[in-house]
N, C-alpha and C positions, 0 to 999 in steps of 0.2 A: 504495500500500501503508501501510495504515494505520500510525500505533505501536504498537500493542494487537499487530497483523498479524508486528511485525522484536522486543518489548520486554513482559517483564512483568511487569519489576516494577523500582515509580519512587519514586527519592529526590528529596525537595527541602528541600535547605536549607535556613532562613531567616535576612539577620541584619541584623533589626529590634529594638529597646526594644519596640517599640510595638502593641496587638495589632491598629490600628486602619489603619494606617502601608501605604500604597502599596503596600510587600512587602510584605506578610502577605492586599490584595486580589489580587497579582498569583498567590500562590501559592493560594490560595485558588482561584482564576478556573482554574492551572493543574488542580488536582486534581480539580476539578470535574469538567473535561474527558477527561480523564484514567482513571480511577474511570465513565465514559461507558463507553467505551470498552472494558472492564474487564480495565482495569490494579489489582495492588497498588499503596496508593500509599501513602509511609511520608513522615512529619511530619519532618525537626532540625530546631528553634526552639529556635537556641543559646540564647539569650536567656532564655525562658523557661524551658530546662535547667540553669540555669549556670554554661554553658561553661567552664575554668578556662581563660585565653585565654596566659597567660602559659609563656612553657617556665620549668621547674625542676630542679630541679636531676639529680632524679632523669629526666626528660625524658634528660639528658643522659652523665645514668650509662648508663644503655638505647644510649643511640646508641653510645658508647664501647667497648659488650661489657661492660659490670660490669650488669648486671642485667634484666631484664624491662621491656617497655611495661609500665605502669601498667595494670589493669582496663577505665577511665578511656576512654582510646584505646585498647586489642582492643575495646571496643564498633561505638565509634567508625568504626572498619572496616570489624566486619565487618558494618553496614549500607549501609555502603559497595560490602561485595565481594558487597554480597546483590542489587543494586540493575544492572535493564539497561540504565538512561541518566538521568541522576541533574540534574539543575536547583537551582540555585546563582541565589536570588532575593534583593536587595540592595542599598544607598542606595551613589550615590556620593561619599568622604567623599572629601577632598584631593587629586583626580582619582585613587583607590585603592580600593581596599578599604577595609568597615571593620576595627580591629584587632582584631575578635572571628571577623571570617576569617579573615585573616591568618595570628590565632596559630589558628587551624584547620589552618591548610599548613601549619605548624612544626610541630606538633604532633602530628599526623596523622600527615602521608602520608612517615613513617619511611625510616629508612634497614635496608632486607633483607622491608619491605614493598612499596614502592612506587615502589621503583630501589633496585641494587648497585652496590656498586665491586666492583672485583678487585682483589688483590693490583696489580695495572699499573699500575692508575688505569678501564681498561674502566669505562664508562656504563653499563649498561641499564634501563631502567623497564619497572617489575613488573606495574602495572596491566597490569590486564584494557580493552578498547580500547574500553571501550562508549563511544556518547553523549554527551555534555555540552553542559550548557544555561548562558550567564552570561544570568541579566535580571538587568540592571539599572536603576536612575529615577539620574535625573542632575538635578543644577539647574539646570543652562547650556544655550542651543541647540546644535542642531551643526557650524556652524558654528565655534563657540568652541572646539568638539572638535577640530575635525578644525584649526582656525587653532594649534591648538597640543599640537596629531600628540598626543592622546590615543588617540583608535583605533588609532594606530601602537601606542604604548605600554602599552596590552590585549593589545597581538601579542605583542609583546616579554617582554612581564615576567609575562603570565598567560598566556595559553595557550599561549607556546614558554617561556616558563620554570619556571612545576609543573606545569600539565602535562604536556607535553611532552615533559622531562624524565622523567618517571614513564612516556612513554607511550603519553600519552592523541594520539588523535590528527585526533579526530574534534567539535571543538569550537568551537558558535558560536557570539555576541554579539548583543545585543538589550538596548539602549539607550530607556526612554522619557527623551525631553529635554524640559528644564524643566517636571519635574516636580511645584516645587514650585508651580504660576499653572495647571495641568494641571483641566479641569471635564469634568464627566459625556460628553462627545460627541465628548473626547479622549483621553478614558481607553478606551471603546471602541473607538473607532477604534487604540489600543493593544493592545487585548486583539483585536483585529478577526484584527491582524497575526501576532499570535503565536499567533492559530488556523488562520492564511493555511500561515505561514516556519516552527512551530515546532513546533505542537503538531499539527501532520497533519492534522486532523477532517475526516473524508469523510461 
């Protein structure tokens, strides 16, 4: 069964300032194939849209229940809610997601929308359990990532620490290793792998 038979609306969240980057090339590849399958594709290009990543006083007041969540955050949450599947495409910086994407998680995945904690301290994830695909580019090789435990760090910090916390259990990670040195043949091989393992092109 192809993705389009299960899901209709895809959201692609891109975090890279250069529109000619590998992140954008990968995002465009994903969009092309999803559209070919008849899906609706929405882009959230965080740099192009000048998303404000830093937590604000207003954000803290909303967290404390002293005011409503800001309109910019409501807009981000609405397009996440519209999606049946979400792709996050980003470069790996210092063994983690870029600061802007980290800030997106901090500001957008708010208490009351992404998760709730009751008076007894019981936590529940509130997001609908849609598939999430993390597609990253990294300068190092796979052996180095294994050696330093970064694959496990992704599982702990992002898959479980962010998405699992908010009720999302279907999270898949793909990394384009040695991305600074990739040539056309290597990039096409990665695209083919995405088609087979992530996009389920039939």
